[in-house]
C-alpha positions as CSV (number, residue, x, y, z in Angstrom):
1,X,89.8,147.2,89.3
2,X,87.0,145.1,87.9
3,X,85.8,145.7,84.4
4,X,82.3,147.0,84.0
5,X,79.8,144.5,82.8
6,X,77.6,145.1,79.8
7,X,74.2,146.5,80.4
8,X,71.2,144.3,80.0
9,X,70.2,145.7,76.6
10,X,73.5,145.3,74.8
11,X,74.0,141.9,76.5
12,X,70.7,140.8,75.2
13,X,71.5,142.1,71.8
14,X,74.8,140.1,71.8
15,X,73.0,137.0,72.8
16,X,70.4,137.6,70.1
17,X,73.0,137.8,67.5
18,X,74.7,134.7,68.8
19,X,71.5,132.8,68.9
20,X,70.5,133.9,65.4
21,X,73.9,132.9,64.0
22,X,73.6,129.5,65.7
23,X,70.1,129.0,64.3
24,X,71.3,130.0,60.8
25,X,74.0,127.3,61.0
26,X,72.0,124.5,62.6
27,X,68.4,124.8,61.3
28,X,69.1,124.3,57.5
29,X,71.5,121.4,58.3
30,X,69.0,119.5,60.5
31,X,65.9,120.3,58.4
32,X,64.1,117.4,56.7
33,X,63.1,119.6,53.8
34,X,65.2,121.2,51.2
35,X,64.8,125.0,51.4
36,X,65.7,125.4,47.7
37,X,63.6,122.6,46.2
38,X,60.0,123.3,45.0
39,X,57.6,121.0,46.8
40,X,54.0,120.0,46.1
41,X,52.8,123.5,45.2
42,X,49.1,122.7,45.3
43,X,49.2,121.0,48.7
44,X,51.9,123.1,50.4
45,X,51.8,126.6,49.1
46,X,51.1,129.5,51.5
47,X,50.5,127.4,54.6
48,X,50.0,129.8,57.5
49,X,52.4,129.9,60.5
50,X,52.2,127.0,63.1
51,X,50.5,124.7,60.6
52,X,51.0,121.0,59.8
53,X,50.8,119.8,56.2
54,X,49.4,116.6,54.9
55,X,52.8,114.9,55.4
56,X,52.8,115.7,59.1
57,X,55.6,118.4,58.7
58,X,55.3,121.3,61.1
59,X,55.9,124.7,59.6
60,X,56.8,127.3,62.3
61,X,56.4,130.3,60.0
62,X,54.4,128.7,57.3
63,X,55.3,128.2,53.7
64,X,55.9,130.4,50.6
65,X,54.2,130.3,47.2
66,X,56.3,127.3,46.1
67,X,55.5,125.3,49.2
68,X,59.0,125.7,50.8
69,X,59.3,126.0,54.6
70,X,59.7,129.7,55.4
71,X,61.6,129.3,58.6
72,X,64.2,127.0,57.2
73,X,64.5,129.2,54.1
74,X,64.8,132.3,56.3
75,X,67.6,130.7,58.3
76,X,69.5,129.7,55.1
77,X,69.1,133.3,54.0
78,X,70.4,134.5,57.3
79,X,73.7,132.6,56.6
80,X,74.2,134.5,53.4
81,X,73.1,137.9,54.8
82,X,75.2,137.6,57.9
83,X,78.2,136.3,56.0
84,X,78.0,139.1,53.5
85,X,77.5,141.7,56.1
86,X,80.4,140.5,58.3
87,X,82.8,139.9,55.4
88,X,82.0,143.2,53.7
89,X,82.4,145.2,56.9
90,X,85.6,143.4,58.0
91,X,87.3,143.7,54.6
92,X,86.3,147.3,54.2
93,X,87.7,148.0,57.7
94,X,91.0,146.2,56.9
95,X,91.4,148.3,53.7
96,X,90.5,151.5,55.5
97,X,93.0,150.7,58.3
98,X,95.8,150.0,55.8
99,X,95.1,153.2,53.8
100,X,94.7,155.4,56.9
101,X,97.8,154.1,58.5
102,X,100.0,154.5,55.4
103,X,98.6,158.0,54.7
104,X,99.4,159.2,58.3
105,X,102.8,157.5,58.5
106,X,104.2,158.5,55.1
107,X,102.6,161.9,55.0
108,X,103.4,164.3,52.2
109,X,102.3,163.4,48.7
110,X,101.1,159.9,49.7
111,X,98.9,161.3,52.4
112,X,97.4,164.0,50.2
113,X,96.7,161.5,47.3
114,X,95.1,158.9,49.5
115,X,92.9,161.4,51.4
116,X,91.9,163.1,48.1
117,X,90.8,159.7,46.9
118,X,88.8,159.0,50.1
119,X,87.2,162.5,50.0
120,X,86.2,161.9,46.3
121,X,84.6,158.6,47.2
122,X,82.8,160.1,50.2
123,X,81.4,162.9,48.0
124,X,79.6,160.3,45.9
125,X,76.4,158.9,47.6
126,X,77.2,155.3,48.6
127,X,73.8,154.0,47.4
128,X,74.5,155.4,43.9
129,X,77.9,153.7,43.8
130,X,76.3,150.4,45.0
131,X,73.6,150.6,42.4
132,X,76.1,151.4,39.6
133,X,78.6,148.8,40.5
134,X,76.0,146.1,41.1
135,X,74.4,146.8,37.7
136,X,77.7,146.6,35.9
137,X,78.8,143.2,37.2
138,X,77.2,139.9,37.5
139,X,75.0,139.8,40.6
140,X,76.1,137.4,43.4
141,X,77.7,137.1,46.7
142,X,81.2,138.0,45.5
143,X,80.0,141.1,43.7
144,X,78.0,142.3,46.7
145,X,81.0,141.8,49.0
146,X,83.3,143.6,46.6
147,X,80.9,146.5,46.2
148,X,80.6,146.8,50.0
149,X,84.3,146.9,50.4
150,X,84.9,149.3,47.6
151,X,82.4,151.8,49.0
152,X,82.9,151.3,52.7
153,X,86.6,151.9,53.5
154,X,86.8,155.7,53.4
155,X,85.4,156.5,56.9
156,X,87.6,154.0,58.6
157,X,90.6,155.3,56.7
158,X,90.1,158.9,57.9
159,X,89.6,157.8,61.5
160,X,92.7,155.7,61.6
161,X,94.7,158.4,59.9
162,X,93.6,161.0,62.5
163,X,94.4,158.6,65.4
164,X,97.8,157.6,64.1
165,X,98.7,161.3,63.7
166,X,97.6,161.8,67.3
167,X,99.8,158.9,68.5
168,X,102.9,159.9,66.6
169,X,104.1,162.6,69.0
170,X,103.6,160.3,72.0
171,X,106.9,159.5,74.0
172,X,106.7,155.8,73.4
173,X,106.6,156.3,69.6
174,X,109.4,158.9,69.6
175,X,111.5,156.6,71.9
176,X,111.1,153.7,69.5
177,X,112.1,155.9,66.5
178,X,115.1,157.2,68.5
179,X,116.2,153.6,69.2
180,X,116.5,153.0,65.4
181,X,113.6,150.6,65.1
182,X,112.4,150.4,61.5
183,X,109.6,152.8,60.7
184,X,107.1,150.1,59.6
185,X,107.8,148.2,62.8
186,X,107.1,151.3,64.9
187,X,103.8,151.8,63.1
188,X,102.7,148.2,63.3
189,X,103.8,147.5,66.9
190,X,103.4,150.9,68.7
191,X,101.3,153.4,66.8
192,X,98.6,151.4,65.1
193,X,97.4,149.3,68.0
194,X,96.7,152.5,69.9
195,X,94.6,153.9,67.0
196,X,92.3,150.9,66.4
197,X,89.6,151.7,69.0
198,X,87.4,153.9,66.7
199,X,88.0,151.6,63.8
200,X,86.8,148.5,65.8
201,X,83.6,150.4,66.8
202,X,83.0,151.6,63.2
203,X,83.5,148.0,61.9
204,X,80.9,146.7,64.5
205,X,78.4,149.3,63.5
206,X,79.1,148.7,59.9
207,X,78.0,145.1,60.0
208,X,74.3,146.1,60.4
209,X,74.7,148.7,57.7
210,X,76.3,146.2,55.3
211,X,73.5,143.7,55.9
212,X,70.9,146.4,55.3
213,X,72.6,147.4,52.0
214,X,72.9,143.8,50.9
215,X,69.2,143.3,51.5
216,X,68.4,146.5,49.6
217,X,70.4,145.3,46.6
218,X,68.8,141.9,46.7
219,X,65.4,143.4,47.0
220,X,66.1,145.4,43.8
221,X,67.3,142.3,42.1
222,X,71.0,143.4,42.0
223,X,72.3,141.3,44.9
224,X,71.8,137.6,45.8
225,X,69.8,135.9,43.0
226,X,67.1,133.3,43.5
227,X,66.9,130.4,44.2
228,X,69.6,131.3,46.7
229,X,67.7,133.1,49.4
230,X,68.6,136.3,51.2
231,X,66.3,138.4,53.4
232,X,66.1,141.1,50.7
233,X,64.9,138.9,47.9
234,X,62.6,137.0,50.2
235,X,60.9,140.3,51.1
236,X,60.7,141.2,47.4
237,X,59.2,137.8,46.6
238,X,56.5,138.3,49.2
239,X,55.5,141.9,48.6
240,X,52.7,141.0,46.2
241,X,51.3,138.6,48.9
242,X,51.3,141.2,51.7
243,X,47.4,141.0,51.9
244,X,46.7,137.3,51.3
245,X,49.9,135.8,53.0
246,X,51.6,138.6,54.9
247,X,54.0,136.2,56.8
248,X,56.0,135.6,53.6
249,X,57.3,139.1,53.6
250,X,57.0,140.0,57.3
251,X,59.1,137.1,58.7
252,X,62.3,138.0,56.8
253,X,61.6,141.7,57.4
254,X,61.4,141.2,61.1
255,X,64.6,139.1,61.1
256,X,66.4,141.9,59.2
257,X,65.2,144.5,61.6
258,X,66.2,142.5,64.7
259,X,69.7,141.8,63.3
260,X,70.4,145.4,62.3
261,X,69.1,146.7,65.6
262,X,71.1,144.1,67.6
263,X,74.3,145.0,65.7
264,X,73.8,148.7,66.3
265,X,73.2,148.2,70.0
266,X,76.4,146.0,70.3
267,X,78.4,148.7,68.4
268,X,77.0,151.5,70.6
269,X,77.9,149.5,73.8
270,X,81.4,148.8,72.5
271,X,81.9,152.5,71.7
272,X,80.8,153.5,75.2
273,X,83.0,150.9,76.7
274,X,86.1,152.0,74.8
275,X,85.4,155.6,75.5
276,X,85.4,155.0,79.2
277,X,88.8,153.3,79.2
278,X,92.1,155.1,79.4
279,X,94.3,155.3,76.3
280,X,96.3,152.1,75.7
281,X,100.1,152.1,75.9
282,X,102.4,150.5,73.3
283,X,102.4,146.8,73.0
284,X,105.9,146.7,74.3
285,X,104.8,148.4,77.5
286,X,102.1,145.8,78.0
287,X,104.4,142.8,77.9
């Protein structure tokens, strides 16, 4: 039986993310201008898109108030925003998978304590937690990733716990227990692989959310700090120029929208694809 191919929209979203990631890696490296250095402000500031300056340098998206090439700077910001979003989502998912699997497998007091902690964290608005944590610690990439992880593991933990509890009564799990296989090996090799589908989808969908939250923190001055660019602080830096030089704020805003939308479309397609498949068997049955 052939596997169904992705529809045109999610396939286009996937290629968009891949192209954006490649551009973020390549463009700042090959650029002849330093996206962090302040140039000749009087001659280069606020050049419009598709313009050529007095040095013969072409500026695809124009320049900002300090004469820096906006496209190169936006791609460098994309490195940071994508890295923070992916790292924050993956680490939060890993913590959630660990907590959910341990809670379901150990049950009893451990289960009740871990789920009580998750419920308590879920009861507090995530944005409030992000703002409090970001204001308490020194702003930066490490702080933003740590805050995203600390406030993003609870939903994955509850999903993994529910799926592991659903897998436990299955014959292949009970057979492994009856054969005397150590409990943690049963969990790792037989139960957990069959409970990761929703967690993978949640992680994919969480990438766009993490990028959006990082941009929001940077916009408020609690995330990535200048001169290091991120889409959030670039939008904040151009908001007072929205009338005279709208491209300074619009360009990173459009990049942010496209990235979050593409991540959501890929996550939705992955969810539909996994929902249409039959439940997986244990790893031992697939060898």
